[in-house]
N, C-alpha and C positions, 0 to 999 in steps of 0.2 A: 697809530704811532706806537702804542704799548699793547702787547698781546701776551697775556699770561694764561697758560693752558695746563691744567692738571699738576700744578706745582705741589710737591710734598717734601718735607724735611724732617728727619728724625735726629735727635740728639741722645747721646749716652751720658747719663749723669751718675757719678760715683755715689754710692750710699754705704753707710755703716752705722750701727748703733753706737751710742755713746759709751765711754769707758776705756780704760787703758788696755784691757785685754783685746777688745775689738780693734783698737788702734794698731796694736802690734800685729794682729792677724791680717789687717788690711795691707801691711807692708809686703806680704808674700801672696796674698790672694784678695784681690779687690772685686767687690760685687758692683754691678751696674744696673740701673733701671733705664728703660728707653722712654723718652718723652717725644711724642709726635707734635712738633711745633706747628707744622702746616699739613693739612689734609686735602689734597686734590683741589687747590685753589685755582679758580679760573675767572678772568675778567678782562675787559679791554677798555682803554682810555683813549679818547680822540685828541688830536692836537688842540691846544688852547683851553682844555678843560681845567677847572680847579676841583679836585676830588678830595673829600674828607675820608680818610681811612681810619676808622675808629674801632674801639673795643676795650674791654677791661684789661687790667694788667695781666700779662702772661698770655694774651690772646694770640700772639703771633704777628703783631703789626711790625715791629722792628725787624723781625726775621724776614718778612716779605720785602721790606725796604732794602735790606742787605742783599737779598737775592737780586732784586731789580737793579741795584747799583753795582753788582758784580763782586761784592765782598764775599758772599756765600755761594756755594754750588749746591743746588737742590739734589735730593736723592732721585727724583724722577720729575718728569714734566718739561715743558718748554716755556721759554720767555724770550720774546723778540721785541726789541725796542729800537726804533729807527733803523730797522733791518739788521741789527746786531744782536748776538747772544751775549749778554753782559759779561759773563765769566769767561768767555772764550775770546772776545774781541776787546779786551779791556783798554788797550792803548788808544785805539781809535774811538771807542765808545765813551770813555770818561771825558773827552774833550767837549761832549755835548750835554753833560749833566752837571748839576750842582747839588751837593748834599750837605744838609745841616743836621747833626745829631745833637740833641739838647744836652746829653751827658758825655759827649766826646768833643775834642777840639782839633781843628786843623791848623791852628795858629801855634807858633813856637813860643813856649812859656816865658822865656827870659829875655826876649828881644822886643823892641817896639812893634806895635801893630803894623806900622808902615813897612818895616823890614819883612814881615811875614807876607804882606801883600806883594812886595817886590819879588820875593822868592816864588810865590805862586804864579806871578806873571812869567817868570823864567820856566817854571815847570810846564805850564800850559802853552808856552811860546806865543803869548798874546802880542800882537803888533802894538808898537808904542802909541800910535794915535788912538786905537781902540781902547787900550788900557787906560790912557789918560782920560778919555771920555767917560768910561765906566767908573773910574776912580772918583772923578769930580762929582758925578751924579750920585754915587753911593754915599760918599762922605757928606754931601749936602742933605740928601733925603733922609738918611738915618742919623744925622746930627753926630758925626764922628770926629769933627774937627778938633775937639778938646781931648780926644782919646788916642788919636793916631800916633802920637809920639810916646805913649806910655807902654811899658812892658805889659804883656798879657797877664802876668801873675798879679799885677796891681789893680786889675779891673774887677768890678763887681760882676756877679753872674749876669745881671741884666745888660750891663755894658758889653760884656764879652759876647753875649748872644747877638747883639746888633752887629758887632764886628764879624762874627761867624757868618751871618747872613750876607754881609758885604763880600767877604772872602769867597763865598760860594758862587758869586755872580760876576766876578771880575773878568772871567773868560767868556761871557755872553752865552751861557748854556741855553738849550732849547727846553730842557726839563729840569725842574727843581724839586728835589725830595726834601721835605721838611719834617723832621721827627722832633716833636715838642719844641717848636721854634720860639714860643713866647714864654717858656719856663723862666721864672725869675724876673720877668719884666713888670714894671709898674704900669698903672692904668694908661698913662700918657704914652709910654713907649709901646705898649700893646697896640694902641690905636694907630700910632705912626707906622708900625711894622705891617699891620693889616692893610693900611692904605697903600703902602709901598708894594705889597704883594699884588693887590688889585691893579695897581698902575702898570707893573711889568707884565702882568697877564693881558691887560687890555691893549697896551701900546706896543708890546714886543711879542705878544702871542706865546709867552712862556707857559708851558704846561706845568701845573703844580699838583703834587701829591702830598697831602698834609695829614700827619698823624698828631693827635693832641687829645688831652683830657679836658681841655677848656672848650666847652660847647659854644661859648661866645665866638671863638675863632671860627668854628664850623659854620655857625649861622651867618657871620659877617662875610665869609669868603666862599664857601662851597655851595654849589647848586645841586651837587650829587654826593651821596655818602655811600661808602662800602663798609658794612659792619662785619667784623670777624670775631669769633668766640671759640675758644678751645681749639684753635687751628682750622676751623671750618668757616666758610663764607655763609653768613646768615641773611644778609639783606644787601641789595644793590639797587638804589633808586634815589628819588628826590626826598628832601626833608618834608615837603608838603604832602607827598604820598604817604610817608611814614606817620605823620600826624593824623591823616585821615584813617589810617589803618586801625588806630586805637581810639577812634572817636574824636569828634571836633570839640575838644574841651576848651572852655574859656574860663579865665579867672576874673572875678569881679572884686575890686577893692572899693569899699564904701566907707566914707567918713560921715558921721552923723552927730546930732546932738546927743549928749550923754543918755545912755539907755541901760537900765538895770537888768531887764529880762533878756535872756539869751535868744537870739533870732531863731525862728523856725520857718524856713522857706521851702515850700514844696518844689522839687525838681533841682535843688541845689544842695551841695555838701559843704558844711562849714569847715574850712581849712584852719582858720584862726578867728578868734573873737575877743574883743575887749569892750568896755563900756562906750568907747567912742569910734572904734574901727572894727570892720569885719572883712575877711577874705573868703569868698565863696567860689567853689568849683562847679561849673555847669556843663553837662554834656548836651550840646545843642542838638544832638540827634535824638535826645529823649525829652528835652524840655525847651520851650520857646524862650528866647532871651527876654522878649518883651514881657512875658508873664512873670518871669523871675524878678525883673526890675520893678514891675507894678506891685508885686507882693512885698518887695523890699521897701518901697515908698510908703506902703500902707502901715508898716510896722515902725518905721523910724522917720525922723525929720532929716532928710539927706542934706549934707553940705557939699559933698564931692563924690563922684563915681568915676572909676576908670575900668576899662575892660581890656584884658590882655590874653594872648594865646597861651596855652599851657607851655611851661618851660620845656625845652627840648630834653633837659636832663630827666624830667619825669617820664617823658615818652620812652627814652632809652632804658630807664629802669624797668618799665613794663615789658619792653622787648627782651631785656636780659632775663627777666623772670620767665617769660614764655619759653625761652630756649635753655633755661636753667643754667646760666653762665654767670650769675651774680655771686 
């Protein structure tokens, strides 16, 4: 469904030193520096996939989304989505996509949310029965009933984001681009939005491309991640494979009877320690978990033990360091 081949994009950024003299000089002669936002990016996404498109700030994530949604024209390369070139076939193409930018709004600032929805219905020429069905589903699932009559300017950031997601789905798109969709949401709202994205993906087959810095979103939704850094594609694969690439680390959290002496466990690294609790990191490729637990039990009187996988944030930090993009 989505084919991106060799996409590159360069931006010119004006530059000048500080000071009045340089400010006056820039009025007649402005200097620019070129920033390569995307460098030969290629990937494909099958129908019905949920893909996490991640990377540090300034990596090129939003630029890629803008190219795929037809907002930006690349300097070179090809992008074919549903048989369309996004920036050439915009009128036909945009009927099949929904886009949510966390820092941009498609809702009208001074009118009630319901009026914005009605205007979007007219823009996309959504049949009345389809619109009513989608409207009722979105308002109920995203808990918008108390917000629908309020002007957008009176909504909190989290409330507005829920309305933005609903607005992007009123016309039943096949593809949903989500750029920081859970920004500003509280924990309850985040869970509701994640569940909603899962539902439309499983029941309606909507393809979802998700960019976010919240790795909990990625772990909850995406089976595949594409990592970009400094405009270049660095990794394309599953989270599980990425974890395996940097060793199968596990975290042991142990609660025990008060202990004065600091723990010394062969095969484990002490992440944090107190008189009653310790967190240990174990590379299971180098040490057996059973041996670490046995050594732990010999040194303290255990009250509780939990074992978790290494946080995905830690894995990504290692990957960023490997490619020197942190």
